[in-house]
MARLUM-440613 format. One line per field, with one value per residue (C-alpha): residue in three letters; x, y, z. Coordinates in Angstrom, 1 decimal. Example, Ala and Ser with C-alpha at 12.3 -4.5 7.8 and 13.67 -1.06 7.14 Angstrom:
// MARLUM-440613
rest: c(ALA,SER)
px: c(12.3,13.7)
py: c(-4.5,-1.1)
pz: c(7.8,7.1)
// end
This chain:
// MARLUM-440613
rest: c(MET,THR,THR,GLU,ASN,THR,PRO,THR,CYS,THR,PRO,GLY,ALA,ASP,MET,GLN,ALA,GLU,ALA,ALA,GLN,ALA,LEU,ASP,ASP,ARG,VAL,ARG,ALA,ALA,LEU,SER,ALA,THR,THR,MET,GLY,LEU,SER,PRO,VAL,ALA,LEU,GLY,LEU,ALA,SER,ALA,ASP,TRP,LEU,MET,HIS,LEU,ALA,THR,SER,PRO,GLY,LYS,GLN,MET,THR,LEU,ALA,GLN,ARG,ALA,MET,GLN,LEU,SER,GLN,GLN,ALA,ALA,GLN,ALA,SER,LEU,GLN,PRO,VAL,GLY,GLU,SER,ASP,ALA,ARG,PHE,LYS,ASP,ALA,ALA,TRP,GLN,GLN,TRP,PRO,TYR,ASN,ALA,LEU,LYS,GLU,SER,PHE,LYS,ALA,SER,ASP,SER,TRP,TRP,HIS,GLU,ALA,ALA,GLN,VAL,GLU,GLY,MET,THR,ARG,HIS,HIS,ARG,GLN,LEU,ILE,ASP,PHE,PHE,ALA,ARG,GLN,TRP,MET,ASP,ALA,LEU,SER,PRO,SER,ASN,TRP,ALA,ALA,THR,ASN,PRO,GLU,VAL,LEU,ALA,LYS,ALA,LYS,GLU,THR,GLY,GLY,GLU,SER,LEU,ARG,LYS,GLY,LEU,GLU,LEU,TYR,MET,GLN,ASP,GLN,GLN,ALA,ALA,GLN,LYS,ALA,LYS,SER,GLU,THR,ALA,ALA,LYS,ASP,LEU,GLU,PRO,LEU,GLU,TYR,ALA,VAL,GLY,GLU,ASP,VAL,ALA,CYS,THR,PRO,GLY,LYS,VAL,VAL,PHE,ARG,ASN,HIS,LEU,ILE,GLU,LEU,ILE,GLN,TYR,THR,PRO,SER,THR,ASP,LYS,VAL,LEU,PRO,GLU,PRO,VAL,LEU,ILE,VAL,PRO,SER,CYS,ILE,MET,LYS,TYR,TYR,ILE,LEU,ASP,LEU,SER,PRO,HIS,ASN,SER,MET,VAL,LYS,TYR,LEU,VAL,GLY,GLN,GLY,HIS,THR,VAL,PHE,ILE,VAL,SER,TRP,ARG,ASN,PRO,ASP,ALA,SER,ASP,ARG,ASP,LEU,LYS,MET,GLN,ASP,TYR,LEU,SER,THR,GLY,VAL,LEU,GLN,ALA,MET,ALA,ALA,VAL,LYS,LYS,PHE,THR,GLY,ALA,ALA,SER,ILE,HIS,THR,MET,GLY,TYR,CYS,LEU,GLY,GLY,THR,PHE,LEU,ALA,ILE,ALA,ALA,ALA,ALA,LEU,GLY,ARG,VAL,LYS,ARG,LYS,LYS,ALA,LEU,THR,ALA,LYS,GLU,GLN,ALA,LEU,ILE,PRO,ALA,ASP,MET,PRO,SER,LEU,SER,SER,VAL,MET,LEU,LEU,ALA,ALA,GLN,THR,ASP,PHE,SER,GLU,PRO,GLY,GLU,LEU,GLY,VAL,PHE,ILE,ASP,GLU,GLU,GLN,LEU,ALA,ASN,LEU,ARG,GLN,SER,MET,ASN,GLU,ARG,GLY,TYR,LEU,SER,GLY,LYS,GLN,MET,GLY,GLY,SER,PHE,GLN,PHE,LEU,ALA,SER,LYS,ASP,LEU,VAL,TRP,SER,ARG,ASN,THR,ARG,ARG,TYR,LEU,MET,GLY,GLU,ASP,ASP,ALA,SER,PHE,ASP,LEU,MET,SER,TRP,ASN,ALA,ASP,GLN,THR,ARG,LEU,PRO,ALA,ARG,MET,HIS,ASN,GLU,TYR,LEU,THR,SER,MET,PHE,LEU,ASN,ASN,ALA,LEU,ALA,SER,GLY,GLN,TYR,ARG,PHE,ALA,GLY,ALA,THR,VAL,ALA,LEU,MET,ASP,ILE,ASP,ALA,PRO,MET,MET,VAL,VAL,GLY,THR,THR,ARG,ASP,HIS,VAL,SER,PRO,TRP,LYS,SER,VAL,TYR,LYS,ILE,HIS,LEU,GLN,THR,ASP,THR,HIS,VAL,THR,PHE,VAL,LEU,ALA,ALA,GLY,GLY,HIS,ASN,ALA,GLY,ILE,VAL,SER,GLU,PRO,GLY,ARG,PRO,ARG,ARG,SER,TYR,GLN,ILE,ALA,SER,VAL,GLU,GLU,GLY,HIS,GLY,TRP,VAL,ASP,PRO,ASP,ASP,TRP,VAL,ALA,GLN,THR,PRO,VAL,VAL,GLN,GLY,SER,TRP,TRP,GLU,ALA,MET,ASP,GLN,TRP,ILE,LYS,GLN,ARG,SER,GLY,ALA,PRO,VAL,LYS,ALA,LYS,PRO,ILE,LYS,ALA,GLU,HIS,VAL,LEU,ALA,ASP,ALA,PRO,GLY,GLU,TYR,VAL,MET,VAL,ARG,TYR,ALA,ASP)
px: c(42.2,39.7,37.5,35.7,32.2,33.9,32.9,35.9,36.2,38.1,38.7,37.0,33.8,33.3,33.9,30.9,28.9,30.0,29.0,25.7,24.3,25.6,23.4,20.2,20.5,20.2,17.5,15.6,16.6,15.3,12.1,11.9,12.2,9.0,7.0,8.1,11.1,8.6,10.2,8.0,8.4,6.2,3.9,3.6,3.2,0.4,-1.2,-1.5,-3.0,-5.9,-6.4,-6.2,-8.4,-11.0,-11.0,-12.2,-14.7,-17.7,-20.3,-17.4,-17.7,-21.6,-21.3,-18.8,-20.8,-24.1,-21.9,-21.1,-24.6,-25.6,-23.1,-23.2,-27.0,-26.2,-23.6,-26.3,-28.6,-25.6,-25.2,-28.7,-29.1,-25.9,-25.0,-22.4,-19.1,-16.5,-13.0,-11.1,-10.6,-14.1,-14.7,-15.5,-19.0,-17.7,-17.7,-21.5,-22.1,-22.1,-21.2,-18.4,-20.3,-20.5,-17.2,-16.6,-19.6,-18.5,-15.0,-16.1,-18.3,-15.1,-12.6,-15.5,-16.1,-11.6,-11.9,-14.3,-12.6,-9.3,-10.9,-11.1,-11.4,-8.4,-5.7,-3.3,-3.2,-0.3,-1.0,-4.8,-3.0,-0.7,-3.4,-5.6,-2.5,-1.8,-5.5,-6.0,-2.5,-3.8,-7.5,-5.7,-3.2,-6.7,-8.4,-10.9,-9.2,-5.6,-6.4,-6.9,-10.4,-11.9,-11.0,-13.7,-11.4,-8.5,-10.5,-12.1,-8.7,-7.2,-10.3,-9.8,-6.1,-6.4,-4.4,-1.5,-2.4,-1.0,1.9,2.9,2.2,4.5,6.9,7.0,7.1,9.9,11.9,10.9,12.3,15.5,16.2,15.3,17.4,20.6,20.1,20.9,24.0,25.2,25.8,28.2,26.9,28.0,26.0,22.8,19.9,20.3,17.4,14.4,14.5,18.3,19.5,20.8,19.0,15.8,14.8,16.8,18.1,16.7,20.1,22.7,26.0,26.9,28.2,28.9,30.5,30.9,31.0,27.2,25.7,26.0,24.2,22.7,22.0,19.7,20.2,17.8,15.7,13.9,15.4,14.8,14.4,13.5,15.7,15.4,16.6,14.1,16.4,15.1,15.5,14.7,14.6,17.7,15.1,14.7,17.1,16.4,14.9,11.5,11.4,13.4,11.7,10.7,10.3,6.9,6.4,9.7,9.0,12.5,11.9,8.5,9.9,12.9,10.2,8.5,11.5,13.0,16.7,16.2,18.6,18.4,20.2,21.5,21.8,25.4,24.2,26.1,28.1,29.3,32.1,29.2,27.5,28.0,26.8,24.5,20.9,23.4,25.5,22.6,21.3,24.6,26.6,23.7,20.9,22.6,25.7,23.4,21.3,25.1,26.2,23.2,23.6,27.4,27.2,24.4,24.9,21.3,20.3,17.5,16.0,13.4,13.3,11.4,12.0,10.0,9.3,12.3,13.7,11.1,11.1,15.4,14.3,11.5,14.3,16.8,14.6,13.9,17.2,18.3,15.0,16.6,19.8,18.8,17.7,21.0,24.0,26.5,26.3,27.8,30.9,28.6,26.6,29.5,30.5,27.2,25.8,27.8,29.1,27.5,23.5,20.8,17.4,14.5,12.2,9.6,9.8,7.4,6.9,5.9,4.0,6.6,5.5,7.0,4.4,4.9,2.2,0.0,2.4,-0.7,0.9,4.1,3.5,3.1,7.3,8.1,8.2,11.0,11.0,11.3,13.9,15.8,15.5,16.3,19.3,20.9,20.6,21.7,24.6,26.0,26.3,26.3,23.2,19.7,19.4,17.4,15.5,14.6,12.9,11.3,9.8,8.3,6.7,5.6,4.2,2.2,0.0,0.1,-3.1,-1.8,1.9,2.3,-1.5,-3.0,0.0,0.8,-2.7,-2.4,1.2,1.7,-2.4,-3.3,0.1,0.1,3.9,4.0,3.2,6.9,6.9,9.3,7.8,8.0,12.1,12.7,11.2,13.8,16.5,16.5,18.8,20.5,20.2,23.2,22.6,23.0,21.3,18.0,17.8,18.4,15.2,13.3,13.6,13.5,10.8,8.6,8.9,9.6,7.8,10.5,10.5,6.8,7.1,9.9,12.8,15.0,17.8,20.3,23.5,23.5,19.5,15.8,13.6,10.9,9.2,7.3,10.7,10.4,9.5,9.4,5.6,5.3,3.5,2.9,1.3,-0.2,-1.8,-4.9,-4.1,-0.6,0.4,3.8,2.8,-0.8,-2.1,-3.6,0.2,1.3,-1.8,-0.7,1.9,-0.9,0.0,3.3,3.9,2.8,3.1,1.6,0.8,-0.9,-2.3,-2.4,-4.2,-3.8,-5.3,-3.0,-0.5,2.9,4.6,2.0,0.3,3.3,4.2,1.1,2.4,-0.5,-2.3,-2.7,-6.3,-8.4,-6.2,-7.6,-6.1,-7.8,-5.9,-6.2,-4.3,-4.1,-1.8,0.1,-2.0,-4.4,-6.9,-6.9,-9.3,-10.0,-8.5,-11.9,-13.7,-10.8,-12.1,-16.1,-15.4,-12.5,-13.3,-11.8,-10.0,-9.6,-5.9,-2.3,-1.3,2.0,0.2,-1.0,2.7,4.3,1.8,2.6,6.1,6.4,3.9,6.6,9.8,11.0,10.7,12.5,16.1,18.0,19.0,22.8,24.4,26.1,29.6,32.4,34.3,31.4,31.0,32.0,30.1,27.1,23.9,22.6,26.4,28.1,26.3,22.7,24.8,25.8,23.8,23.6,22.3,21.4)
py: c(-5.7,-3.7,-3.7,-1.4,-1.8,-2.5,1.2,2.8,5.2,8.5,11.2,13.4,11.1,11.0,14.6,15.0,12.8,14.5,17.9,16.0,15.1,18.3,19.8,17.5,18.3,21.7,21.7,19.4,21.4,24.4,23.0,21.1,25.2,26.3,22.9,23.8,20.7,17.9,16.1,17.7,15.0,12.9,15.6,15.4,11.8,12.3,14.8,12.8,10.1,12.5,14.1,10.5,9.9,11.9,12.5,8.8,9.0,10.6,9.4,10.9,14.2,14.3,13.3,16.3,18.7,17.8,18.5,21.5,22.6,21.1,22.8,26.0,25.5,24.9,27.8,30.2,28.8,28.6,32.6,33.4,30.9,31.1,27.5,27.2,27.4,24.6,26.0,28.1,30.4,31.7,31.7,35.3,36.5,39.1,36.2,35.5,38.9,39.5,39.8,38.0,35.1,34.1,34.5,32.0,29.7,30.0,29.2,25.8,24.6,25.1,23.1,20.4,20.3,19.8,17.0,15.0,16.0,14.2,10.9,9.2,5.6,4.0,6.5,4.9,5.2,7.7,9.6,10.2,11.1,13.5,15.2,15.5,17.0,19.6,21.1,21.2,23.4,25.8,26.0,27.1,29.5,30.9,30.7,34.5,34.6,35.0,38.5,41.8,43.1,40.2,39.1,41.1,40.9,42.4,45.1,45.8,45.7,48.2,50.9,50.3,51.0,53.6,51.3,50.8,46.7,47.4,49.3,46.6,43.5,45.0,45.5,42.4,41.1,43.3,41.7,38.0,38.5,40.5,37.7,34.8,37.0,36.9,32.8,32.3,34.6,33.9,30.3,30.7,28.9,32.1,34.4,32.6,34.7,33.6,31.1,32.4,29.7,29.4,25.9,25.0,27.9,27.9,24.5,21.4,22.6,19.1,18.7,15.9,14.8,13.4,9.6,9.1,10.2,8.7,10.0,9.5,10.2,11.5,10.0,12.2,10.9,12.7,13.5,12.3,14.4,11.5,9.7,6.3,5.2,2.2,0.0,-0.1,3.3,4.1,4.7,7.2,7.4,10.4,11.5,11.9,14.1,16.3,18.0,15.3,18.5,18.4,16.2,18.5,21.7,24.5,22.8,22.8,20.7,18.5,14.5,14.1,16.4,14.6,11.2,12.0,13.1,10.3,8.1,7.1,6.8,8.7,8.3,10.2,10.1,13.3,12.8,14.4,16.9,15.6,17.4,16.6,14.4,12.3,11.3,8.3,7.6,4.0,3.3,0.3,2.8,4.4,1.1,0.0,2.7,5.1,3.0,-0.6,1.2,3.4,0.2,-0.9,2.5,2.3,-1.1,-1.0,2.9,1.8,-2.0,-2.7,-6.1,-4.8,-1.6,0.2,1.8,4.4,6.0,8.8,9.0,7.9,7.2,4.5,2.7,2.2,0.9,-1.4,-3.0,-2.7,-4.3,-7.1,-8.0,-8.5,-10.6,-12.7,-13.4,-13.9,-17.0,-18.3,-20.1,-18.2,-15.3,-14.7,-12.3,-10.0,-9.7,-9.8,-6.7,-4.4,-6.1,-5.1,-7.8,-7.2,-6.0,-5.4,-7.1,-4.9,-4.6,-2.9,-0.9,1.7,3.4,7.2,8.6,6.0,3.8,0.1,-0.4,2.4,1.3,4.1,7.3,9.7,12.9,12.0,10.1,12.5,13.3,9.5,7.5,6.1,9.6,12.3,10.0,10.2,13.8,14.3,12.3,14.4,17.2,15.4,13.7,17.4,18.4,15.0,15.8,16.6,20.1,21.4,23.6,20.6,18.9,21.7,22.6,19.5,19.4,23.2,21.9,19.3,21.8,24.7,26.0,26.4,27.0,29.0,30.8,31.5,32.6,34.6,36.5,37.2,38.3,40.4,41.5,42.2,43.0,39.9,38.9,35.5,34.4,33.2,29.5,27.0,24.2,27.2,28.1,24.4,23.8,26.7,24.3,22.5,19.5,17.4,14.0,11.9,11.6,8.0,7.1,9.0,7.8,4.2,5.0,6.3,3.5,0.7,2.0,4.8,3.1,-0.4,-1.3,-3.3,-3.8,-4.5,-7.1,-9.1,-7.9,-5.3,-6.8,-5.9,-7.9,-9.9,-11.8,-10.5,-8.0,-9.6,-7.6,-10.9,-11.3,-8.2,-10.5,-7.3,-5.7,-2.7,0.4,2.6,6.0,7.3,11.4,12.0,15.1,13.5,14.4,12.9,9.2,8.5,7.1,4.7,3.4,3.3,1.0,-1.6,-2.7,-5.4,-7.0,-7.5,-8.3,-11.2,-9.5,-7.2,-4.4,-1.3,1.0,5.0,7.2,10.9,14.1,16.7,16.3,14.5,16.9,18.5,14.9,13.4,17.2,16.9,17.3,17.1,20.1,20.8,21.6,20.3,17.1,13.7,10.2,6.5,3.3,-0.5,-3.3,-6.7,-9.6,-12.4,-14.3,-11.5,-11.0,-8.0,-5.2,-2.9,0.8,2.4,-0.3,0.2,3.8,3.1,0.6,2.1,5.0,8.9,9.5,13.3,14.6,13.9,10.0,10.7,9.8,6.5,5.5,6.1,3.4,1.2,1.3,1.3,-2.2,-3.6,-2.5,-3.5,-2.1,0.9,1.2,4.2,6.8,7.2,10.2,10.0,9.1,11.8,9.2,8.8,12.5,14.0,17.2,18.9,18.4,19.1,18.5,19.4,18.0,19.5,23.3,22.3,24.9,25.3,28.2,25.6)
pz: c(-47.2,-48.4,-51.1,-53.3,-51.8,-48.0,-46.2,-44.5,-41.2,-42.0,-39.9,-41.8,-41.8,-38.1,-37.9,-40.3,-38.1,-35.4,-36.5,-37.8,-34.5,-32.9,-35.4,-34.8,-30.9,-31.3,-33.2,-31.4,-27.5,-29.6,-30.9,-26.9,-25.6,-27.3,-26.0,-22.3,-22.9,-24.0,-27.5,-30.2,-31.9,-28.8,-29.4,-33.2,-33.1,-30.5,-32.3,-35.9,-33.9,-32.5,-35.9,-37.8,-35.4,-34.8,-38.9,-39.3,-36.8,-37.6,-35.6,-32.9,-34.6,-34.3,-31.0,-30.2,-32.1,-30.3,-26.8,-27.7,-28.2,-24.9,-23.0,-24.5,-23.5,-20.3,-19.7,-20.9,-18.0,-15.5,-16.2,-15.2,-12.3,-10.9,-8.5,-5.8,-7.6,-7.1,-8.5,-6.8,-9.2,-9.3,-5.7,-5.4,-5.5,-8.3,-10.6,-10.3,-11.8,-15.5,-17.7,-15.5,-15.1,-18.9,-19.6,-16.6,-17.6,-21.4,-20.5,-18.5,-20.5,-23.8,-21.2,-20.9,-24.4,-24.6,-22.3,-24.1,-27.8,-26.8,-25.8,-29.4,-29.9,-31.0,-29.7,-27.8,-24.0,-24.1,-26.8,-25.6,-22.2,-23.8,-25.6,-22.8,-20.7,-23.2,-23.9,-20.3,-20.4,-23.0,-21.5,-18.0,-19.8,-21.5,-18.4,-17.9,-14.4,-16.0,-17.7,-16.1,-18.8,-17.5,-14.1,-11.6,-8.6,-10.4,-11.7,-8.4,-6.6,-9.4,-8.5,-4.8,-3.7,-7.7,-9.5,-6.8,-7.0,-10.6,-10.4,-7.5,-9.9,-12.8,-10.2,-9.2,-13.1,-13.8,-10.4,-11.5,-15.0,-13.5,-11.5,-14.4,-16.6,-13.8,-13.6,-16.9,-16.9,-13.6,-12.5,-9.8,-6.2,-4.4,-6.5,-5.6,-3.6,0.4,1.4,2.5,5.8,6.3,6.8,10.4,11.6,10.3,9.3,9.3,12.7,15.2,17.0,15.9,14.6,10.9,12.4,8.7,5.3,2.1,-1.7,-1.6,1.5,4.9,7.9,11.1,14.2,16.3,20.0,22.0,24.1,26.5,28.7,27.2,23.9,22.2,20.9,17.4,16.0,13.3,9.8,7.3,3.9,1.8,-2.1,-3.7,-6.0,-2.7,0.2,2.9,5.7,3.7,6.5,8.9,8.6,11.4,14.9,14.7,11.6,11.5,11.9,12.7,15.6,16.5,16.3,18.3,21.2,21.0,22.2,18.8,18.1,14.9,11.2,8.2,5.3,3.7,-0.4,-1.8,-4.3,-7.3,-9.9,-13.4,-12.5,-10.7,-14.2,-14.1,-11.0,-11.0,-9.0,-8.1,-6.3,-4.9,-3.0,-2.4,-1.1,-0.2,1.3,2.3,3.5,5.8,7.3,8.0,10.0,11.9,13.4,13.9,15.8,17.9,18.3,17.5,15.4,14.1,12.2,11.7,8.4,6.4,2.8,1.2,-2.5,-4.9,-1.4,-0.5,-4.0,-3.4,0.0,-1.2,-3.2,-0.5,1.6,-1.0,-1.8,1.7,2.3,-0.6,1.1,4.4,3.1,1.5,3.1,0.6,-1.6,-4.6,-5.3,-6.7,-3.5,-1.7,-3.5,-3.1,0.5,3.2,5.3,9.1,7.8,10.9,10.1,9.4,11.9,9.3,6.5,5.5,2.7,2.6,-1.0,-2.7,-6.0,-6.1,-9.1,-12.3,-14.7,-13.9,-12.9,-13.2,-15.0,-14.7,-17.6,-19.7,-19.9,-20.0,-23.6,-25.7,-28.3,-24.6,-22.7,-26.0,-25.8,-21.7,-22.3,-24.9,-22.4,-19.6,-21.5,-22.2,-18.5,-16.8,-14.7,-14.5,-13.4,-10.5,-12.6,-15.4,-12.5,-10.8,-13.9,-14.5,-11.5,-12.1,-15.2,-13.7,-11.3,-13.9,-12.9,-9.2,-9.1,-12.7,-13.5,-10.1,-8.7,-11.7,-10.9,-7.7,-8.1,-11.2,-11.5,-7.9,-6.5,-3.9,-3.4,-2.3,1.3,3.0,4.5,4.9,2.6,0.1,1.1,0.5,-2.6,-3.9,-2.6,-5.8,-6.6,-9.3,-10.1,-12.1,-15.5,-15.9,-12.9,-13.7,-17.1,-15.5,-13.3,-15.8,-18.1,-15.8,-13.4,-15.8,-18.8,-18.8,-15.1,-14.6,-10.5,-10.2,-13.5,-12.1,-14.6,-12.3,-11.1,-8.3,-7.0,-9.7,-9.1,-10.0,-7.3,-5.9,-3.6,-2.4,-0.7,2.0,4.7,7.4,8.3,6.3,6.6,3.3,3.1,0.1,-0.2,-1.8,-4.2,-5.0,-8.7,-8.2,-7.1,-7.2,-4.1,-5.9,-7.8,-4.0,-3.2,-5.1,-3.0,-1.9,-5.3,-4.9,-1.3,1.3,4.6,7.3,5.0,7.1,4.5,5.2,2.9,4.1,3.5,1.2,-1.8,-2.5,0.3,2.4,2.9,4.7,6.5,8.4,12.1,14.7,16.1,12.4,11.2,8.5,8.2,8.3,7.3,6.1,8.0,7.6,7.8,6.4,6.9,5.3,2.5,2.1,-0.9,-2.8,-1.9,-4.8,-3.9,-4.5,-2.1,0.7,0.8,0.6,3.7,5.6,8.3,8.2,11.3,12.1,12.8,12.2,10.7,12.6,15.9,13.8,13.0,16.1,17.8,14.7,14.7,19.1,18.6,16.4,19.1,22.4,26.0,26.1,27.4,28.6,26.0,25.2,24.3,20.7,20.9,20.4,18.1,15.6,15.4,11.8,12.1,13.5,11.8,9.4,7.8,4.8,1.6,2.3,1.8,-1.2,-3.9,-7.5,-9.7,-12.4)
// end
């Protein structure tokens, strides 16, 4: 029975509410398109925070006014007395000549001023990061190196080629615009341009077999290339954000091929590239159906009671959670029903856990934190819920946005103003082979890890219990890279605060990808390495860098020796059993491509 004051729901009211929500979603989507995918509300709140605190800080205003005068004077002096240049955009000697040196120094002074202006006392840390990030984005866009009339290198090349470089640049620009328009109108996989480096032929060509497959993964076992192998196989868990063959590129820089050649039996997980039907896959599925079932399969196919494990990027985060869960259940006499459902019955023990550019503490995620707050996650959820997944283009655009100076503006200058086509290499081809992420899993990952830092704070739950990384009882090798904007090395280093086991930490020269793909013989490569045992104390990361010697060469060699020190005596290599073979490597899942 209802009364006059009791609201009632009618089909018409429901339809009106849905239409209103759809309108709101469309408006927000249109607005976010103008802010490169970020929530306009989040940007508005950050701008208001900055403006209000700056308006009520006369001391800061005075300081900025004085700083503007100082920087102007320094820029004028620098333009008269050129010094060495560290910014790659202005390395050419032509930038030391007037008027280009004046333009360059004026720009650098403005860039420094805006960086200081973004730091206003009282702002929230996240808003300060947003304002600083966007100020830098705008300044990078306004750099004199990006414009033909103010870039002496562009003008010199145009004069040298009789304008041919500008004509070629315009041709490349038109080609890129046509390709972008085609991508918007044609979304069938068959319409995609072939990759420059063919998967299974030029890259991902280390010999092996797919020996296990479920809805989420294919497990590849590689054919031994040595007479004897170590008795403990190595299982590699790459990130599901990317195709697995980042670790099996061309034969000369394939980590998989290198490990096989050193006498290791290597397995790798190849994640399925999801579609809309996978929208409800959870992080729990990736941990259980992905990582843990792969571990159980390795034990089944090799008979090894103990295995080495390696996880890269998000795959490393998954591996750390799985290793902690296994360490916890190993001490129990009986498993709960939930543990029995999610953890396979016959699991191997872990000889080691290796994490490559993988975060387990997300309190300092670097510039990726710009994209993470409640408002922006709500904005992203709306987009993912429509499709059921995060598209590869969205993800690739975010990473490109983080390094826009190099990946957007400097590239555009070379390509469109100087007429230089992009150099083709295997890592670039791999980068174009984009993957999707299921909507629910990606939302859980961003919310639990980035927004709430649940794993580091002891709030993340798996198999019915809280995950504590302190439960990892295997020795660990943890690798960070010096120029990583995805998994900043100081964040990766915090594994020392979360575990109580042997940790060997490696800091390798390079970025998130190139620092990991760092094969022996590659020039200008170095790393630092140091170990601590159980019960270790804390060493500040800056102190660690200062006191740890630099080793020239590839950290892969140190990794190989580290694994061998924790392995048994070599045994005779055995061929992959025919009854286990489902397909030749690289398998089916890695071949699935989508236009979005």
